[in-house]
N, C-alpha and C positions, 0 to 999 in steps of 0.2 A: 126785338129787332136791333141789330147791331148799328152803332153810330159811327163805326169806322169808316173813314173817308177812303174811297177807291182812288188810288194814285196811278192806276193803269194808263189812263189817257196822258197824264203828266209824264209818266216814264217813257211813253212812246215818243212824245215831243222832245224829251231830253235826248233820247237815242238819235233822233233826227238832227238835233243841234250838235251833237257830238260828231256827226258826219260832216256837218258844215264846218266845225272847228278843224277837223282833219284836212278839209280842202284849204282852209286858211293857213294851216301849218305847212301844207305842201306848197302853197303860193309863196310864203315867206322864204322857204328853202330855195324855191326856183329863182326868186329875185336875188338871193345871195349868189347862187350859181352863175346867173347871167352877168351880175355886176363883176364877178371875178373874171369871167371869160372876156368881157369887154376890156378890162384893164390890162389883162395878160396879152391880149391881141392888139393893144395899142389904140382901141377905140373908146377908152374910158375918159373922154373929155368931160369937163365940168357939167355941161348940159345933160349929157346921157346919164352920168352918175346921179346928178341931182333929181332927174326924173325918176330913176329907180328908187332913190331914197324917199321921194314923195309916195310912191306906190307902197313901199315897206311901212311908212307911217299910216297909210290907210289900212293896211293889214293889221298893224299893231292896234289900231283903234277898234277894228272889228273883233280882234282877239280879246281885248279888254272888256268889250261889251258882252261878249259870250260868257266870259268868266263871271261877269256880274249876274248874268241870268242863272248860271249853274249855282252860284253862291246863294242867290235869293231862293231858289228851289230847295237847296239843302236846309236853309234856315226855316222854310215853311215846314219841311218834314220834321225837323228837330222840335220846333215849337208846337206844331200840331199834334205830334206823337200819335198819329192815327185816330184822333178824335176831334170833336168840335164841328161847328157848322162849316160848310164849304165856303160860305161868303166870308167868314172870319179868316180862313186860310188864304183866301184871295186877297184880303186886305193885308195880311202879313207879307205875302209875296210882293204886292204892289209897293208897299212902304219900303221894304228892304231893297228892292230893285232900284227904286227912285233914289234912295240914300246911296247906294253903290255907284249909280251912274253920276250922281252929283259929285261924289268923291273923285270919280275918274276925270272929271272936267279939269281938276287941278293937276292931273298926272302928266308929267313930261314924257311924251311918246318916244322921244329920242333916247330915253333910259330903258326902253323895252329891250329885253335880252337879245332878240333877233336883230334889232336895229344896231345895237352896239357890236354884235358879232359881225354884221355886214361891214361896218366901218373899220373894225380891227383887221378883217381879212383884206380889205382893199388897201389899207395902210401897209400891211405886211408884203403885199405884192409890189407896192410902189417903193418900199424901203427894205429890200431883202437884207437879211443879216443884221438889221439894226434892232435895238430895243424899242419898246412902245414909246410913242412920242409923249412929251410932257402934257400936251393937251388931252390925249386919251386918259393918262393917269389922273389928271386934274378932274376930268369929267366923272371918273369913277369915285374919287374921293368926295366930290360935291354930292353925288347921288347917295353915297353912304351916310354922309352927314345929314342929309335930308331925311333918310329913313330913320336914323337914330333920333332926330328931333320929333318926327311923326310918332315914333314909338313912345317917346316920353310923354307926349300930349295925351295919348289914349292908352297909357300903359296898364290901366286897370280894366279896360273894356275889351270883351271878346270880339274879334272882328267878324264873327259869324252871328253870334247871338245878339250883338248890338247893345249889351248891358254889361254891368260890372260882373267879373268873373267871381265865382265862389270857390272853385278849385283850379287855380291857374296852373297850367302845364307849359313848361318852357322848351322850346325847340333847341336841341343841343347844337345844331349847325349854325342857325342864323340868329338865335336868341329871342325870337318872337314868341308871343304867348297866345294860348287859346284855352277856353274853359274845357275841363275834362268832359263835361256833358257833350259839348260840341265835337271834341276829338273822338269820343267813342262813337258818336253817330256818323261822323265822316268816314271812320274806318269800316262802319257797318254798311252804309248806303252808297258811298262814293269812293271806292277803292281807286288808287292811282292819283289821289290829290296831292298837291304841293302845299307849301306853307300858304295859309289863306290871308296873310297880312298883305295889304295893298302895296304893290311896288317892290315886293321882296324878290331879290335876285337868286334866292336859294332854289335850285332846280331838283333837289333830292325829293323823292316821293315820301309821303308821310307813312311812317310805320309806328307801331306801339312803342318801340324802344327808341324812337327818335325824340321822344319827349320824356321830361321828368318833372315831378312836382316841384314848383317853385315855392318853398315854405316861407321865404322872406317876403315875397310879394303877397302871399296869402295873409300873413300877419298885417302887412300894410293895409290891405283891403278890409280886413276885420276892424282894424283901428279906425279907418275911414268911415265905415258904417256906424261904429259906436259914437264917433264924434258927430255924425249927421243926426243920430238919434237924440243925442243930448240937446242939439239945437232946436229940436221940435217942441 
């Protein structure tokens, strides 16, 4: 008798949540359109714009939570590899989801790509023909610095598997890493994914040729493992 876990109910739930995510995406686009219309028609006072920004932040929060669920499901599929007890897979899912949601608590929702897009489009309407304000530029620089710091802190850990990578693959566009095992599984079970690193602004979809082996990081990880073994 096969021990393979049937993911059919899970797949059905994921498909439903993908529809919910589409509604959230549509909602964010609508908020951007409405905010532009209000500003262009002269009704974009501070109160109206602030209310729309609050709505966008709520959408951004929902979007992040949905991404966390999708990521937790992917990790469960990868680590489960179609075998093991169902209760073990549920534990993997629950622990990964809790970890991702906890990580999201420290995320600045104002750095969500749709919120920044909304602010930029409003600014462009209010300042036709001008270059982006120093405030907008500073916000982007601060966000990029935070991402670099975060990456350095967890540079050896795969954002999906939640453990040190054995074969680190580097994204050619944003520079973030993922383990080859996780990359292969993502390409197989969740096509259309973007960089899984939390808060990454890279909007390009993952492709096999988007990543290349990071030999230097692999050497570092191997040295780290050897050093840890000597301390035991």
